[in-house]
C-alpha positions in Angstrom: 203.2 -171.7 222.9 200.0 -173.7 223.2 201.9 -176.6 224.6 203.5 -174.3 227.2 200.1 -173.0 228.3 198.8 -176.6 228.5 201.7 -177.6 230.7 201.4 -174.5 233.0 197.8 -173.5 233.7 197.2 -170.4 235.9 197.1 -172.3 239.2 200.5 -173.9 238.5 202.0 -170.6 237.4 200.7 -169.0 240.6 202.7 -171.6 242.6 205.8 -171.4 240.4 206.0 -167.7 240.7 205.7 -167.8 244.4 202.7 -165.5 244.6 200.9 -164.9 247.9 197.5 -166.3 248.6 195.8 -169.3 247.1 194.6 -169.7 243.5 190.9 -170.6 243.4 188.0 -170.1 241.0 187.3 -166.9 242.9 190.3 -165.5 244.9 192.1 -162.4 246.0 194.4 -160.8 243.4 198.0 -161.6 244.3 199.8 -158.5 243.0 197.8 -155.8 244.9 195.9 -155.3 248.1 192.5 -156.9 247.7 190.1 -156.7 250.6 187.5 -158.9 248.9 188.2 -161.6 246.3 188.1 -159.9 242.9 189.9 -162.4 240.7 188.3 -165.2 238.8 190.0 -168.3 237.3 188.3 -170.2 234.5 187.3 -173.8 235.2 190.0 -175.2 233.0 192.6 -172.9 234.6 193.6 -171.4 231.3 192.2 -167.9 231.7 192.0 -165.3 234.5 190.2 -162.1 235.1 190.9 -159.3 237.7 187.7 -157.4 238.0 189.3 -154.8 240.3 191.7 -153.7 237.5 189.7 -154.8 234.5 192.6 -156.9 233.3 192.8 -160.5 232.3 193.8 -163.0 229.7 195.8 -166.2 229.4 199.0 -167.5 231.0 201.2 -165.0 229.1 199.1 -162.1 230.3 199.3 -163.5 233.8 203.1 -163.5 233.8 203.2 -160.1 232.1 201.1 -158.6 235.0 202.6 -160.6 237.9 206.3 -160.0 236.9 206.0 -156.6 235.2 207.4 -158.0 231.9 206.8 -157.0 228.3 204.6 -159.3 226.2 207.6 -160.8 224.4 209.5 -161.4 227.6 206.4 -162.9 229.2 206.1 -165.3 226.3 209.7 -166.3 226.5 209.5 -166.8 230.3 206.4 -169.1 229.9 208.2 -171.2 227.3 211.3 -171.5 229.6 209.2 -172.4 232.7 207.3 -175.0 230.8 210.4 -176.5 229.2 209.2 -175.9 225.7 212.3 -174.0 224.3 212.6 -176.4 221.4 209.0 -176.2 220.3 208.5 -173.6 217.6 205.3 -171.5 217.9 204.3 -167.9 217.4 204.6 -165.6 220.4 201.0 -164.4 220.5 198.3 -164.4 223.1 194.6 -163.3 223.3 193.2 -161.1 226.1 189.8 -161.6 227.7 187.3 -159.0 226.6 187.0 -156.2 229.1 184.0 -155.9 231.3 182.7 -153.1 233.6 184.1 -153.0 237.2 184.2 -150.9 240.3 187.9 -149.9 240.8 189.6 -149.9 244.2 190.4 -146.6 245.8 193.7 -145.1 244.8 195.6 -142.0 246.0 193.9 -138.8 244.9 196.7 -137.0 243.1 197.0 -133.2 243.1 197.6 -131.7 239.7 200.9 -133.0 238.6 203.3 -131.0 236.5 206.7 -131.5 234.9 209.2 -129.2 236.7 210.2 -125.9 235.2 213.9 -125.0 234.9 213.5 -122.9 238.1 211.9 -125.7 240.0 214.5 -128.2 238.8 217.3 -125.8 239.9 215.8 -125.2 243.3 215.3 -128.9 244.0 218.8 -129.7 242.9 220.2 -127.0 245.3 217.9 -128.2 248.1 219.2 -131.8 247.9 222.7 -131.1 246.8 222.5 -133.0 243.4 222.9 -131.9 239.8 220.0 -130.6 237.7 220.7 -133.4 235.4 219.8 -135.9 238.1 216.5 -134.1 238.7 215.7 -134.1 235.0 216.7 -137.8 234.8 214.3 -138.7 237.6 211.5 -136.8 235.9 212.2 -138.6 232.6 211.8 -141.9 234.4 208.3 -140.8 235.5 209.3 -140.8 239.2 209.2 -137.0 239.9 206.6 -134.3 239.5 205.9 -130.9 241.0 202.6 -129.8 242.5 200.8 -127.6 245.0 199.7 -129.5 248.1 198.0 -127.9 251.1 198.9 -124.5 249.8 202.6 -125.3 249.5 204.8 -125.8 246.4 206.0 -129.4 246.5 207.9 -132.1 244.8 206.1 -135.4 244.5 207.5 -138.9 244.1 205.4 -141.7 242.4 205.8 -143.9 239.4 203.9 -145.3 236.4 201.4 -147.3 238.5 200.5 -144.3 240.7 199.4 -146.5 243.6 201.9 -145.0 246.0 203.0 -141.3 246.3 204.7 -139.0 248.7 205.1 -135.2 248.8 207.8 -133.0 250.2 207.9 -129.2 250.4 210.2 -127.5 247.9 211.2 -124.9 250.5 212.6 -127.8 252.6 210.1 -127.2 255.4 208.2 -129.7 257.4 204.5 -130.7 257.6 204.3 -130.2 261.4 206.8 -132.7 262.7 207.3 -134.7 259.5 209.3 -134.0 256.4 207.1 -136.0 254.0 203.5 -136.9 253.6 202.4 -140.2 252.0 199.1 -139.5 250.1 196.0 -141.1 251.6 195.0 -144.5 250.0 198.6 -145.1 248.9 200.0 -148.6 249.0 202.8 -147.5 251.3 204.7 -150.8 251.0 204.8 -150.6 247.2 208.4 -150.0 245.9 208.5 -146.8 243.8 209.8 -147.5 240.3 209.6 -151.3 240.4 207.1 -151.5 237.6 209.5 -150.1 235.0 212.8 -151.3 236.5 215.2 -153.1 234.2 217.4 -156.1 235.0 219.6 -154.2 237.4 218.1 -152.5 240.5 219.5 -150.0 243.0 217.2 -150.2 245.9 217.3 -147.3 248.4 215.3 -145.8 251.3 213.3 -142.6 250.9 212.6 -140.0 248.2 215.8 -138.0 248.7 217.9 -141.1 248.3 215.9 -142.0 245.2 217.0 -138.7 243.7 220.6 -139.3 245.0 220.5 -142.7 243.2 219.7 -140.9 239.9 222.8 -138.7 240.6 225.0 -141.8 241.3 223.7 -143.6 238.2 224.5 -140.6 236.0 227.8 -139.7 237.5 229.2 -143.2 237.6 227.5 -144.3 234.4 225.8 -147.3 236.1 223.5 -149.5 234.1 220.7 -149.9 236.7 217.3 -148.6 237.7 216.6 -146.6 240.9 213.8 -148.1 243.1 212.9 -146.9 246.6 210.9 -147.8 249.7 209.4 -144.9 251.5 210.5 -146.0 255.0 212.8 -148.4 256.9 209.8 -149.8 258.9 208.1 -151.1 255.7 208.5 -154.5 254.2 208.2 -154.9 250.5 204.6 -155.6 249.4 204.2 -159.3 248.8 202.7 -158.6 245.4 205.8 -156.6 244.4 208.3 -159.3 245.4 207.9 -161.3 242.1 208.8 -158.2 240.1 212.4 -158.6 241.5 212.5 -162.1 240.1 215.9 -162.9 238.4 217.1 -159.3 238.7 220.3 -158.0 240.0 219.7 -156.0 243.2 222.0 -153.9 245.3 220.5 -152.4 248.5 221.9 -149.2 249.9 220.4 -148.6 253.4 220.7 -145.6 255.6 223.7 -145.7 257.9 221.9 -146.3 261.1 220.3 -149.2 263.1 216.9 -148.8 261.4 218.5 -148.8 258.0 220.5 -151.9 258.7 217.4 -153.8 259.9 215.4 -152.6 256.8 218.1 -153.9 254.5 218.3 -157.3 256.2 214.5 -157.5 256.0 214.4 -156.6 252.3 217.3 -158.9 251.5 215.3 -161.9 252.9 212.4 -161.0 250.7 214.2 -160.4 247.4 217.8 -161.5 247.9 220.5 -159.3 246.4 223.5 -157.6 248.0 223.7 -155.0 250.8 226.1 -152.1 250.0 226.9 -150.4 253.4 227.8 -146.8 253.3 231.1 -145.3 254.7 230.9 -144.4 258.4 231.3 -140.7 257.6 227.9 -140.4 255.8 224.4 -141.1 257.0 222.7 -141.8 253.7 223.1 -142.0 249.9 222.2 -138.3 249.6 225.2 -137.5 251.8 227.5 -139.8 249.8 226.8 -138.2 246.4 227.9 -134.9 247.7 231.5 -136.3 248.1 234.0 -136.1 245.2 233.3 -138.8 242.6 236.7 -140.5 243.0 236.0 -141.2 246.7 232.7 -142.8 246.1 233.0 -144.9 243.0 232.2 -148.6 243.5 230.4 -148.0 246.8 226.8 -148.4 245.8 227.3 -150.8 242.9 230.0 -153.5 242.3 233.0 -152.1 240.3 233.5 -155.4 238.6 232.3 -155.3 234.9 230.2 -158.5 235.2 228.7 -161.0 237.5 225.6 -160.6 239.6 225.8 -159.8 243.3 225.8 -162.9 245.5 222.3 -163.3 247.0 222.4 -162.8 250.8 225.8 -161.1 250.7 226.8 -158.1 252.8 229.7 -156.3 251.2 232.4 -155.8 253.8 230.6 -158.1 256.2 229.9 -161.7 256.8 228.1 -163.8 254.2 224.7 -164.8 255.3 
């Protein structure tokens, strides 16, 4: 492990991982919006410190935070990147001692609650999915219920809670819009990416995130639901490395904006676009159809083999 760290100091890791920005002694943190430089790199390049999050450590900790990996997976990734697979060493790393810091503004969350049976039933009926899908989404830490501006709402966020959006449980609008993204949210941050596994089903919008949970349950798919809150948004540059070496299927809305969004996201993270049938406008519509008519639409039906990067199913290879 020490040899791997010697071969790949933080500046070199930064380049290898394709992180945005430039690694300097004092620089902007690559995995989050950073108005002023709040990261420090040690003179020898072996340690880093993010004063905005009060996190830091060595090369293993850097990979762990940048790629959203467990400690063990980060250790193995460092060894692989450094070409030290045949060198035996304990998979351990030491963190830098925490120091005080002034945290960056984050969304101010309303009081979040796990849904009651009644709320779960109402949301399932509103979106045309099963109660099991609602419960599954909540178990993944992606769904909560709350009161917002005097209305009973369902709220979508994730473990990191740096991006969140609310919708009314009665199906009503906020003036002219159906959903409100909370102030100070990182709107470009993909919901669920921090805890996603090796297989990702990337969709657009909160309702399709819920529909993705329905599809995963009904079709017994081995993948994690992740969503962007809008077709106009690109994936946050700091989130792009979290898709590294993962199998991604993109299910866009069946309109011009959805097609452009899918093409934009595919350029950022690679993967495979899974167009919907002409008769439906989004994944939420698709999951309301009989199971036998929709199996294999959102995820490849073959038992193995990753989607071809840059491929559009039913279309021309890019």
